[in-house]
Jmol script that loads the backbone (N, CA, C; Angstrom):
load data "model"
ATOM      1  N   MET A   1      38.387 141.810 140.097  1.00  0.00           N
ATOM      2  CA  MET A   1      39.384 140.834 140.792  1.00  0.00           C
ATOM      3  C   MET A   1      39.297 139.608 139.854  1.00  0.00           C
ATOM      4  N   LEU A   2      40.351 139.090 139.784  1.00  0.00           N
ATOM      5  CA  LEU A   2      40.182 137.883 138.733  1.00  0.00           C
ATOM      6  C   LEU A   2      39.513 136.778 139.399  1.00  0.00           C
ATOM      7  N   ILE A   3      38.714 135.948 138.416  1.00  0.00           N
ATOM      8  CA  ILE A   3      38.073 134.701 139.049  1.00  0.00           C
ATOM      9  C   ILE A   3      38.966 133.942 139.915  1.00  0.00           C
ATOM     10  N   HIS A   4      40.017 133.650 139.501  1.00  0.00           N
ATOM     11  CA  HIS A   4      40.983 132.472 140.078  1.00  0.00           C
ATOM     12  C   HIS A   4      41.438 133.128 141.334  1.00  0.00           C
ATOM     13  N   THR A   5      41.707 134.424 141.509  1.00  0.00           N
ATOM     14  CA  THR A   5      42.106 135.058 143.023  1.00  0.00           C
ATOM     15  C   THR A   5      40.978 135.129 143.869  1.00  0.00           C
ATOM     16  N   ARG A   6      39.573 135.438 143.313  1.00  0.00           N
ATOM     17  CA  ARG A   6      38.401 135.147 144.176  1.00  0.00           C
ATOM     18  C   ARG A   6      38.064 133.871 144.655  1.00  0.00           C
ATOM     19  N   ILE A   7      38.483 132.899 143.939  1.00  0.00           N
ATOM     20  CA  ILE A   7      38.203 131.461 144.344  1.00  0.00           C
ATOM     21  C   ILE A   7      39.300 131.220 145.430  1.00  0.00           C
ATOM     22  N   GLU A   8      40.695 131.421 145.215  1.00  0.00           N
ATOM     23  CA  GLU A   8      41.686 131.336 146.085  1.00  0.00           C
ATOM     24  C   GLU A   8      41.444 131.740 147.371  1.00  0.00           C
ATOM     25  N   GLN A   9      41.203 133.287 147.363  1.00  0.00           N
ATOM     26  CA  GLN A   9      40.625 133.951 148.747  1.00  0.00           C
ATOM     27  C   GLN A   9      39.683 133.384 149.516  1.00  0.00           C
ATOM     28  N   LYS A  10      38.596 133.098 148.711  1.00  0.00           N
ATOM     29  CA  LYS A  10      37.375 132.578 149.399  1.00  0.00           C
ATOM     30  C   LYS A  10      37.729 130.871 150.025  1.00  0.00           C
ATOM     31  N   LEU A  11      38.708 130.330 149.443  1.00  0.00           N
ATOM     32  CA  LEU A  11      38.752 128.987 150.100  1.00  0.00           C
ATOM     33  C   LEU A  11      39.928 129.249 151.062  1.00  0.00           C
ATOM     34  N   LEU A  12      40.885 129.886 150.989  1.00  0.00           N
ATOM     35  CA  LEU A  12      41.578 130.383 152.049  1.00  0.00           C
ATOM     36  C   LEU A  12      40.736 130.616 153.489  1.00  0.00           C
ATOM     37  N   ASP A  13      40.049 131.556 153.122  1.00  0.00           N
ATOM     38  CA  ASP A  13      39.240 131.986 154.313  1.00  0.00           C
ATOM     39  C   ASP A  13      38.283 130.859 155.054  1.00  0.00           C
ATOM     40  N   ALA A  14      37.852 130.278 154.244  1.00  0.00           N
ATOM     41  CA  ALA A  14      36.668 129.381 154.761  1.00  0.00           C
ATOM     42  C   ALA A  14      37.411 127.836 155.273  1.00  0.00           C
ATOM     43  N   PHE A  15      38.641 127.659 154.921  1.00  0.00           N
ATOM     44  CA  PHE A  15      39.178 126.226 154.969  1.00  0.00           C
ATOM     45  C   PHE A  15      40.399 126.426 155.898  1.00  0.00           C
ATOM     46  N   ASP A  16      41.134 127.438 155.902  1.00  0.00           N
ATOM     47  CA  ASP A  16      42.462 127.738 156.301  1.00  0.00           C
ATOM     48  C   ASP A  16      43.409 126.187 155.718  1.00  0.00           C
ATOM     49  N   PRO A  17      43.482 126.209 154.298  1.00  0.00           N
ATOM     50  CA  PRO A  17      43.960 124.714 153.937  1.00  0.00           C
ATOM     51  C   PRO A  17      45.599 124.673 154.300  1.00  0.00           C
ATOM     52  N   VAL A  18      46.266 123.492 154.327  1.00  0.00           N
ATOM     53  CA  VAL A  18      47.455 123.064 154.596  1.00  0.00           C
ATOM     54  C   VAL A  18      48.140 123.271 153.015  1.00  0.00           C
ATOM     55  N   VAL A  19      47.519 122.930 152.032  1.00  0.00           N
ATOM     56  CA  VAL A  19      47.702 123.119 150.665  1.00  0.00           C
ATOM     57  C   VAL A  19      46.533 123.573 149.839  1.00  0.00           C
ATOM     58  N   LEU A  20      46.909 124.480 149.230  1.00  0.00           N
ATOM     59  CA  LEU A  20      45.633 125.150 148.314  1.00  0.00           C
ATOM     60  C   LEU A  20      46.246 125.281 146.847  1.00  0.00           C
ATOM     61  N   GLU A  21      45.934 124.831 146.001  1.00  0.00           N
ATOM     62  CA  GLU A  21      46.459 125.045 144.543  1.00  0.00           C
ATOM     63  C   GLU A  21      45.069 125.164 143.650  1.00  0.00           C
ATOM     64  N   VAL A  22      44.989 126.528 143.233  1.00  0.00           N
ATOM     65  CA  VAL A  22      43.826 126.926 142.325  1.00  0.00           C
ATOM     66  C   VAL A  22      44.641 127.006 140.953  1.00  0.00           C
ATOM     67  N   THR A  23      44.128 126.193 139.816  1.00  0.00           N
ATOM     68  CA  THR A  23      44.730 126.503 138.829  1.00  0.00           C
ATOM     69  C   THR A  23      43.849 126.601 137.619  1.00  0.00           C
ATOM     70  N   ASN A  24      44.061 127.718 136.851  1.00  0.00           N
ATOM     71  CA  ASN A  24      43.224 128.277 135.635  1.00  0.00           C
ATOM     72  C   ASN A  24      43.604 127.174 134.402  1.00  0.00           C
ATOM     73  N   GLU A  25      42.819 125.988 134.097  1.00  0.00           N
ATOM     74  CA  GLU A  25      43.004 125.077 133.091  1.00  0.00           C
ATOM     75  C   GLU A  25      42.308 125.751 131.886  1.00  0.00           C
ATOM     76  N   SER A  26      41.763 126.844 131.591  1.00  0.00           N
ATOM     77  CA  SER A  26      40.999 127.241 130.412  1.00  0.00           C
ATOM     78  C   SER A  26      41.665 127.033 129.276  1.00  0.00           C
ATOM     79  N   HIS A  27      42.949 127.420 129.205  1.00  0.00           N
ATOM     80  CA  HIS A  27      43.997 127.227 128.116  1.00  0.00           C
ATOM     81  C   HIS A  27      43.712 125.885 127.489  1.00  0.00           C
ATOM     82  N   MET A  28      43.470 125.013 128.355  1.00  0.00           N
ATOM     83  CA  MET A  28      43.554 123.597 127.959  1.00  0.00           C
ATOM     84  C   MET A  28      42.144 123.161 127.239  1.00  0.00           C
ATOM     85  N   HIS A  29      41.402 124.147 126.908  1.00  0.00           N
ATOM     86  CA  HIS A  29      40.037 123.814 126.211  1.00  0.00           C
ATOM     87  C   HIS A  29      39.730 124.619 125.153  1.00  0.00           C
ATOM     88  N   ASN A  30      38.584 124.721 124.361  1.00  0.00           N
ATOM     89  CA  ASN A  30      38.305 125.288 123.243  1.00  0.00           C
ATOM     90  C   ASN A  30      37.644 126.657 123.895  1.00  0.00           C
ATOM     91  N   VAL A  31      38.321 127.538 124.377  1.00  0.00           N
ATOM     92  CA  VAL A  31      37.721 128.722 124.753  1.00  0.00           C
ATOM     93  C   VAL A  31      38.705 129.936 124.324  1.00  0.00           C
ATOM     94  N   PRO A  32      38.191 130.980 124.080  1.00  0.00           N
ATOM     95  CA  PRO A  32      38.983 132.303 123.684  1.00  0.00           C
ATOM     96  C   PRO A  32      40.458 132.312 124.947  1.00  0.00           C
ATOM     97  N   ALA A  33      41.544 133.070 124.386  1.00  0.00           N
ATOM     98  CA  ALA A  33      42.578 132.968 124.952  1.00  0.00           C
ATOM     99  C   ALA A  33      42.365 134.072 126.437  1.00  0.00           C
ATOM    100  N   GLY A  34      42.755 133.928 127.412  1.00  0.00           N
ATOM    101  CA  GLY A  34      42.939 134.627 128.597  1.00  0.00           C
ATOM    102  C   GLY A  34      41.114 134.386 129.318  1.00  0.00           C
ATOM    103  N   SER A  35      40.436 133.252 128.864  1.00  0.00           N
ATOM    104  CA  SER A  35      39.396 132.906 129.488  1.00  0.00           C
ATOM    105  C   SER A  35      39.601 132.231 131.136  1.00  0.00           C
ATOM    106  N   GLU A  36      38.480 132.599 131.752  1.00  0.00           N
ATOM    107  CA  GLU A  36      38.949 132.053 133.316  1.00  0.00           C
ATOM    108  C   GLU A  36      37.422 131.149 133.244  1.00  0.00           C
ATOM    109  N   SER A  37      37.474 130.129 132.809  1.00  0.00           N
ATOM    110  CA  SER A  37      36.252 129.127 132.962  1.00  0.00           C
ATOM    111  C   SER A  37      36.566 127.717 133.319  1.00  0.00           C
ATOM    112  N   HIS A  38      37.488 127.304 133.365  1.00  0.00           N
ATOM    113  CA  HIS A  38      37.965 125.888 133.851  1.00  0.00           C
ATOM    114  C   HIS A  38      39.050 125.989 134.957  1.00  0.00           C
ATOM    115  N   PHE A  39      38.674 125.297 135.737  1.00  0.00           N
ATOM    116  CA  PHE A  39      39.652 125.545 137.190  1.00  0.00           C
ATOM    117  C   PHE A  39      39.607 123.920 137.654  1.00  0.00           C
ATOM    118  N   LYS A  40      40.955 123.823 138.076  1.00  0.00           N
ATOM    119  CA  LYS A  40      41.398 122.795 139.011  1.00  0.00           C
ATOM    120  C   LYS A  40      41.680 123.153 140.483  1.00  0.00           C
ATOM    121  N   VAL A  41      40.956 122.563 141.530  1.00  0.00           N
ATOM    122  CA  VAL A  41      41.429 123.159 142.872  1.00  0.00           C
ATOM    123  C   VAL A  41      42.007 121.601 143.605  1.00  0.00           C
ATOM    124  N   VAL A  42      43.062 121.962 144.401  1.00  0.00           N
ATOM    125  CA  VAL A  42      43.677 120.853 145.221  1.00  0.00           C
ATOM    126  C   VAL A  42      43.678 121.559 146.410  1.00  0.00           C
ATOM    127  N   ILE A  43      42.776 120.991 147.352  1.00  0.00           N
ATOM    128  CA  ILE A  43      42.588 121.511 148.633  1.00  0.00           C
ATOM    129  C   ILE A  43      42.921 120.491 149.907  1.00  0.00           C
ATOM    130  N   VAL A  44      43.886 120.794 150.830  1.00  0.00           N
ATOM    131  CA  VAL A  44      43.808 119.914 151.705  1.00  0.00           C
ATOM    132  C   VAL A  44      43.890 120.710 153.208  1.00  0.00           C
ATOM    133  N   THR A  45      42.974 120.241 153.890  1.00  0.00           N
ATOM    134  CA  THR A  45      42.540 120.704 155.272  1.00  0.00           C
ATOM    135  C   THR A  45      42.171 119.663 156.335  1.00  0.00           C
ATOM    136  N   PRO A  46      42.418 120.155 157.380  1.00  0.00           N
ATOM    137  CA  PRO A  46      41.964 119.190 158.501  1.00  0.00           C
ATOM    138  C   PRO A  46      40.525 119.063 158.625  1.00  0.00           C
ATOM    139  N   GLN A  47      39.871 120.154 158.174  1.00  0.00           N
ATOM    140  CA  GLN A  47      38.213 120.529 158.145  1.00  0.00           C
ATOM    141  C   GLN A  47      37.609 119.229 157.376  1.00  0.00           C
ATOM    142  N   PHE A  48      38.331 118.526 156.665  1.00  0.00           N
ATOM    143  CA  PHE A  48      37.900 117.357 155.830  1.00  0.00           C
ATOM    144  C   PHE A  48      37.663 115.900 156.484  1.00  0.00           C
ATOM    145  N   ASP A  49      38.533 115.998 157.750  1.00  0.00           N
ATOM    146  CA  ASP A  49      38.496 114.812 158.550  1.00  0.00           C
ATOM    147  C   ASP A  49      37.233 114.579 158.726  1.00  0.00           C
ATOM    148  N   GLY A  50      36.844 112.891 158.439  1.00  0.00           N
ATOM    149  CA  GLY A  50      35.470 112.262 158.791  1.00  0.00           C
ATOM    150  C   GLY A  50      34.640 112.699 157.785  1.00  0.00           C
ATOM    151  N   LEU A  51      34.740 113.545 157.010  1.00  0.00           N
ATOM    152  CA  LEU A  51      33.681 113.884 155.630  1.00  0.00           C
ATOM    153  C   LEU A  51      33.769 112.885 154.459  1.00  0.00           C
ATOM    154  N   ARG A  52      32.995 112.442 153.848  1.00  0.00           N
ATOM    155  CA  ARG A  52      32.897 111.648 152.721  1.00  0.00           C
ATOM    156  C   ARG A  52      33.229 112.641 151.684  1.00  0.00           C
ATOM    157  N   LEU A  53      33.934 112.092 150.396  1.00  0.00           N
ATOM    158  CA  LEU A  53      34.311 112.965 149.267  1.00  0.00           C
ATOM    159  C   LEU A  53      32.920 113.932 149.013  1.00  0.00           C
ATOM    160  N   LEU A  54      31.829 113.350 148.837  1.00  0.00           N
ATOM    161  CA  LEU A  54      30.847 114.220 148.179  1.00  0.00           C
ATOM    162  C   LEU A  54      30.652 115.351 149.477  1.00  0.00           C
ATOM    163  N   GLN A  55      30.548 115.254 150.320  1.00  0.00           N
ATOM    164  CA  GLN A  55      30.567 116.238 151.339  1.00  0.00           C
ATOM    165  C   GLN A  55      31.605 117.195 151.320  1.00  0.00           C
ATOM    166  N   ARG A  56      32.913 116.723 151.356  1.00  0.00           N
ATOM    167  CA  ARG A  56      33.847 117.891 150.770  1.00  0.00           C
ATOM    168  C   ARG A  56      33.577 118.835 149.496  1.00  0.00           C
ATOM    169  N   HIS A  57      33.176 118.000 148.607  1.00  0.00           N
ATOM    170  CA  HIS A  57      32.572 118.729 147.411  1.00  0.00           C
ATOM    171  C   HIS A  57      31.739 119.592 147.652  1.00  0.00           C
ATOM    172  N   ARG A  58      30.689 119.320 148.379  1.00  0.00           N
ATOM    173  CA  ARG A  58      29.603 120.306 148.464  1.00  0.00           C
ATOM    174  C   ARG A  58      30.164 121.318 149.462  1.00  0.00           C
ATOM    175  N   ALA A  59      30.987 121.240 150.525  1.00  0.00           N
ATOM    176  CA  ALA A  59      31.593 122.348 151.199  1.00  0.00           C
ATOM    177  C   ALA A  59      32.190 123.236 150.268  1.00  0.00           C
ATOM    178  N   VAL A  60      33.049 122.808 149.440  1.00  0.00           N
ATOM    179  CA  VAL A  60      33.780 123.730 148.479  1.00  0.00           C
ATOM    180  C   VAL A  60      32.740 124.369 147.400  1.00  0.00           C
ATOM    181  N   ASN A  61      31.951 123.673 147.017  1.00  0.00           N
ATOM    182  CA  ASN A  61      30.984 124.258 145.954  1.00  0.00           C
ATOM    183  C   ASN A  61      30.240 125.472 146.684  1.00  0.00           C
ATOM    184  N   ALA A  62      29.863 125.243 148.096  1.00  0.00           N
ATOM    185  CA  ALA A  62      29.083 126.301 148.610  1.00  0.00           C
ATOM    186  C   ALA A  62      29.750 127.551 148.899  1.00  0.00           C
ATOM    187  N   ILE A  63      31.223 127.382 149.129  1.00  0.00           N
ATOM    188  CA  ILE A  63      31.864 128.397 149.142  1.00  0.00           C
ATOM    189  C   ILE A  63      32.066 129.495 148.106  1.00  0.00           C
ATOM    190  N   VAL A  64      32.240 128.717 146.776  1.00  0.00           N
ATOM    191  CA  VAL A  64      32.305 129.186 145.218  1.00  0.00           C
ATOM    192  C   VAL A  64      30.971 129.208 144.661  1.00  0.00           C
ATOM    193  N   ALA A  65      29.927 129.273 145.229  1.00  0.00           N
ATOM    194  CA  ALA A  65      28.556 129.017 144.667  1.00  0.00           C
ATOM    195  C   ALA A  65      28.349 130.408 143.530  1.00  0.00           C
ATOM    196  N   GLU A  66      28.775 131.451 143.862  1.00  0.00           N
ATOM    197  CA  GLU A  66      28.588 132.658 143.045  1.00  0.00           C
ATOM    198  C   GLU A  66      29.215 132.749 141.860  1.00  0.00           C
ATOM    199  N   GLU A  67      30.719 131.888 141.910  1.00  0.00           N
ATOM    200  CA  GLU A  67      31.290 131.879 140.774  1.00  0.00           C
ATOM    201  C   GLU A  67      30.919 130.815 139.925  1.00  0.00           C
ATOM    202  N   LEU A  68      30.343 129.704 140.473  1.00  0.00           N
ATOM    203  CA  LEU A  68      29.837 128.490 139.668  1.00  0.00           C
ATOM    204  C   LEU A  68      28.401 129.082 138.942  1.00  0.00           C
ATOM    205  N   ALA A  69      27.872 129.899 139.486  1.00  0.00           N
ATOM    206  CA  ALA A  69      26.607 130.336 139.137  1.00  0.00           C
ATOM    207  C   ALA A  69      26.840 131.251 137.815  1.00  0.00           C
ATOM    208  N   GLN A  70      28.024 131.867 137.864  1.00  0.00           N
ATOM    209  CA  GLN A  70      28.148 133.158 136.869  1.00  0.00           C
ATOM    210  C   GLN A  70      29.258 132.699 136.130  1.00  0.00           C
ATOM    211  N   ASP A  71      30.177 132.322 136.519  1.00  0.00           N
ATOM    212  CA  ASP A  71      31.520 132.585 135.619  1.00  0.00           C
ATOM    213  C   ASP A  71      32.019 131.032 135.140  1.00  0.00           C
ATOM    214  N   ILE A  72      32.070 130.040 136.124  1.00  0.00           N
ATOM    215  CA  ILE A  72      32.842 128.807 135.901  1.00  0.00           C
ATOM    216  C   ILE A  72      32.141 127.769 135.244  1.00  0.00           C
ATOM    217  N   HIS A  73      32.695 127.303 134.158  1.00  0.00           N
ATOM    218  CA  HIS A  73      32.070 126.157 133.227  1.00  0.00           C
ATOM    219  C   HIS A  73      32.491 124.827 133.877  1.00  0.00           C
ATOM    220  N   ALA A  74      33.596 124.444 134.300  1.00  0.00           N
ATOM    221  CA  ALA A  74      34.167 123.462 134.718  1.00  0.00           C
ATOM    222  C   ALA A  74      35.008 123.712 136.283  1.00  0.00           C
ATOM    223  N   LEU A  75      34.962 122.746 137.256  1.00  0.00           N
ATOM    224  CA  LEU A  75      35.651 122.842 138.618  1.00  0.00           C
ATOM    225  C   LEU A  75      35.952 121.405 138.846  1.00  0.00           C
ATOM    226  N   ALA A  76      37.338 121.070 138.605  1.00  0.00           N
ATOM    227  CA  ALA A  76      37.994 119.848 138.979  1.00  0.00           C
ATOM    228  C   ALA A  76      38.182 119.808 140.480  1.00  0.00           C
ATOM    229  N   LEU A  77      37.560 119.223 141.478  1.00  0.00           N
ATOM    230  CA  LEU A  77      37.930 119.211 142.768  1.00  0.00           C
ATOM    231  C   LEU A  77      38.817 118.052 143.262  1.00  0.00           C
ATOM    232  N   HIS A  78      39.989 118.233 144.090  1.00  0.00           N
ATOM    233  CA  HIS A  78      40.569 117.229 144.265  1.00  0.00           C
ATOM    234  C   HIS A  78      40.566 117.684 146.053  1.00  0.00           C
ATOM    235  N   THR A  79      40.073 116.968 147.061  1.00  0.00           N
ATOM    236  CA  THR A  79      39.809 117.293 148.365  1.00  0.00           C
ATOM    237  C   THR A  79      40.444 116.321 149.185  1.00  0.00           C
ATOM    238  N   TYR A  80      41.351 116.511 150.055  1.00  0.00           N
ATOM    239  CA  TYR A  80      42.088 115.718 150.869  1.00  0.00           C
ATOM    240  C   TYR A  80      42.150 116.227 152.408  1.00  0.00           C
ATOM    241  N   THR A  81      42.242 115.219 153.289  1.00  0.00           N
ATOM    242  CA  THR A  81      42.737 115.386 154.579  1.00  0.00           C
ATOM    243  C   THR A  81      44.331 115.556 154.491  1.00  0.00           C
ATOM    244  N   PRO A  82      44.902 116.017 155.539  1.00  0.00           N
ATOM    245  CA  PRO A  82      46.435 116.061 155.518  1.00  0.00           C
ATOM    246  C   PRO A  82      47.069 114.748 155.349  1.00  0.00           C
ATOM    247  N   GLY A  83      46.318 113.642 156.170  1.00  0.00           N
ATOM    248  CA  GLY A  83      46.861 112.436 156.290  1.00  0.00           C
ATOM    249  C   GLY A  83      46.922 111.920 154.751  1.00  0.00           C
ATOM    250  N   GLU A  84      45.682 111.855 154.057  1.00  0.00           N
ATOM    251  CA  GLU A  84      45.474 111.570 152.770  1.00  0.00           C
ATOM    252  C   GLU A  84      46.735 111.985 151.755  1.00  0.00           C
ATOM    253  N   TRP A  85      46.804 113.298 151.717  1.00  0.00           N
ATOM    254  CA  TRP A  85      47.875 114.085 151.085  1.00  0.00           C
ATOM    255  C   TRP A  85      49.002 113.469 151.373  1.00  0.00           C
ATOM    256  N   TYR A  86      49.571 113.541 152.402  1.00  0.00           N
ATOM    257  CA  TYR A  86      51.038 113.228 152.892  1.00  0.00           C
ATOM    258  C   TYR A  86      51.105 111.730 152.608  1.00  0.00           C
ATOM    259  N   GLU A  87      50.202 110.922 152.531  1.00  0.00           N
ATOM    260  CA  GLU A  87      50.466 109.376 152.329  1.00  0.00           C
ATOM    261  C   GLU A  87      50.361 108.988 150.930  1.00  0.00           C
ATOM    262  N   TYR A  88      49.555 109.680 150.066  1.00  0.00           N
ATOM    263  CA  TYR A  88      49.076 109.158 148.836  1.00  0.00           C
ATOM    264  C   TYR A  88      49.497 110.351 147.779  1.00  0.00           C
ATOM    265  N   TYR A  89      49.379 111.593 147.934  1.00  0.00           N
ATOM    266  CA  TYR A  89      49.551 112.471 146.759  1.00  0.00           C
ATOM    267  C   TYR A  89      50.324 113.586 146.738  1.00  0.00           C
ATOM    268  N   ALA A  90      50.857 113.776 147.839  1.00  0.00           N
ATOM    269  CA  ALA A  90      51.981 115.042 148.003  1.00  0.00           C
ATOM    270  C   ALA A  90      53.129 114.784 146.923  1.00  0.00           C
ATOM    271  N   GLU A  91      53.589 113.769 146.481  1.00  0.00           N
ATOM    272  CA  GLU A  91      54.664 113.329 145.678  1.00  0.00           C
ATOM    273  C   GLU A  91      54.336 113.544 144.250  1.00  0.00           C
ATOM    274  N   LYS A  92      52.981 113.126 143.976  1.00  0.00           N
ATOM    275  CA  LYS A  92      52.331 113.429 142.681  1.00  0.00           C
ATOM    276  C   LYS A  92      50.988 113.760 142.825  1.00  0.00           C
ATOM    277  N   PRO A  93      50.596 114.917 142.578  1.00  0.00           N
ATOM    278  CA  PRO A  93      49.088 115.545 142.513  1.00  0.00           C
ATOM    279  C   PRO A  93      48.559 114.945 141.324  1.00  0.00           C
ATOM    280  N   PRO A  94      47.094 114.913 141.411  1.00  0.00           N
ATOM    281  CA  PRO A  94      46.434 114.315 140.369  1.00  0.00           C
ATOM    282  C   PRO A  94      46.575 115.333 139.127  1.00  0.00           C
ATOM    283  N   ALA A  95      46.705 114.569 137.937  1.00  0.00           N
ATOM    284  CA  ALA A  95      46.602 115.202 136.635  1.00  0.00           C
ATOM    285  C   ALA A  95      45.137 115.489 136.210  1.00  0.00           C
ATOM    286  N   SER A  96      44.912 116.499 135.332  1.00  0.00           N
ATOM    287  CA  SER A  96      43.874 116.645 134.653  1.00  0.00           C
ATOM    288  C   SER A  96      43.617 116.000 133.363  1.00  0.00           C
ATOM    289  N   PRO A  97      42.660 115.407 133.190  1.00  0.00           N
ATOM    290  CA  PRO A  97      42.260 114.664 131.842  1.00  0.00           C
ATOM    291  C   PRO A  97      42.121 116.077 130.733  1.00  0.00           C
ATOM    292  N   LYS A  98      42.470 115.340 129.518  1.00  0.00           N
ATOM    293  CA  LYS A  98      42.457 116.079 128.233  1.00  0.00           C
ATOM    294  C   LYS A  98      41.045 116.639 127.690  1.00  0.00           C
ATOM    295  N   CYS A  99      41.060 117.669 127.286  1.00  0.00           N
ATOM    296  CA  CYS A  99      39.854 118.256 126.953  1.00  0.00           C
ATOM    297  C   CYS A  99      39.265 117.342 125.565  1.00  0.00           C
ATOM    298  N   LEU A 100      38.018 117.237 126.032  1.00  0.00           N
ATOM    299  CA  LEU A 100      37.165 116.388 124.746  1.00  0.00           C
ATOM    300  C   LEU A 100      36.901 117.706 123.676  1.00  0.00           C
ATOM    301  N   GLY A 101      36.949 118.785 123.686  1.00  0.00           N
ATOM    302  CA  GLY A 101      36.609 119.661 122.708  1.00  0.00           C
ATOM    303  C   GLY A 101      35.222 120.261 122.670  1.00  0.00           C
ATOM    304  N   GLY A 102      34.448 120.039 123.904  1.00  0.00           N
ATOM    305  CA  GLY A 102      32.942 120.587 124.323  1.00  0.00           C
ATOM    306  C   GLY A 102      31.997 119.837 123.560  1.00  0.00           C
ATOM    307  N   GLU A 103      31.900 119.354 122.066  1.00  0.00           N
ATOM    308  CA  GLU A 103      31.086 118.705 121.591  1.00  0.00           C
ATOM    309  C   GLU A 103      31.402 117.325 121.254  1.00  0.00           C
ATOM    310  N   LYS A 104      32.796 117.112 121.632  1.00  0.00           N
ATOM    311  CA  LYS A 104      33.106 115.553 121.429  1.00  0.00           C
ATOM    312  C   LYS A 104      32.497 114.593 122.492  1.00  0.00           C
ATOM    313  N   LYS A 105      32.308 113.551 121.781  1.00  0.00           N
ATOM    314  CA  LYS A 105      31.816 112.458 123.000  1.00  0.00           C
ATOM    315  C   LYS A 105      32.856 111.717 123.309  1.00  0.00           C
ATOM    316  N   VAL A 106      32.895 110.999 124.355  1.00  0.00           N
ATOM    317  CA  VAL A 106      33.797 110.112 124.964  1.00  0.00           C
ATOM    318  C   VAL A 106      33.359 108.735 124.352  1.00  0.00           C
ATOM    319  N   PRO A 107      34.350 108.149 123.552  1.00  0.00           N
ATOM    320  CA  PRO A 107      34.229 106.752 122.835  1.00  0.00           C
ATOM    321  C   PRO A 107      33.636 105.791 123.653  1.00  0.00           C
ATOM    322  N   VAL A 108      32.709 105.202 123.537  1.00  0.00           N
ATOM    323  CA  VAL A 108      32.387 103.825 124.252  1.00  0.00           C
ATOM    324  C   VAL A 108      32.775 102.283 123.490  1.00  0.00           C
TER     325      VAL A 108
END
end "model"
wireframe off; spacefill off
backbone 0.3
color backbone group
């Protein structure tokens, strides 16, 4: 089973999200074609009500811990309650930053 599919299924089962977008962004990075190493997850669920951002991220990371330990190099998480999503993000979901090419440093 593809890593993308495993992540998606685990998050669907655990959170019953209103919105779930799992995007393989590996093609945007310096990795071989067909890689599954860089993902963006946008997840909207009432289960995040009352949780701080760090708590939400920990909850998602716990569900995909096996994939994080073995396969995933980068996981960008965008975690929202339904209220936050529909008020601020539904019209324009967050964009991913450009890849710095692994060894390149962020200019200071």
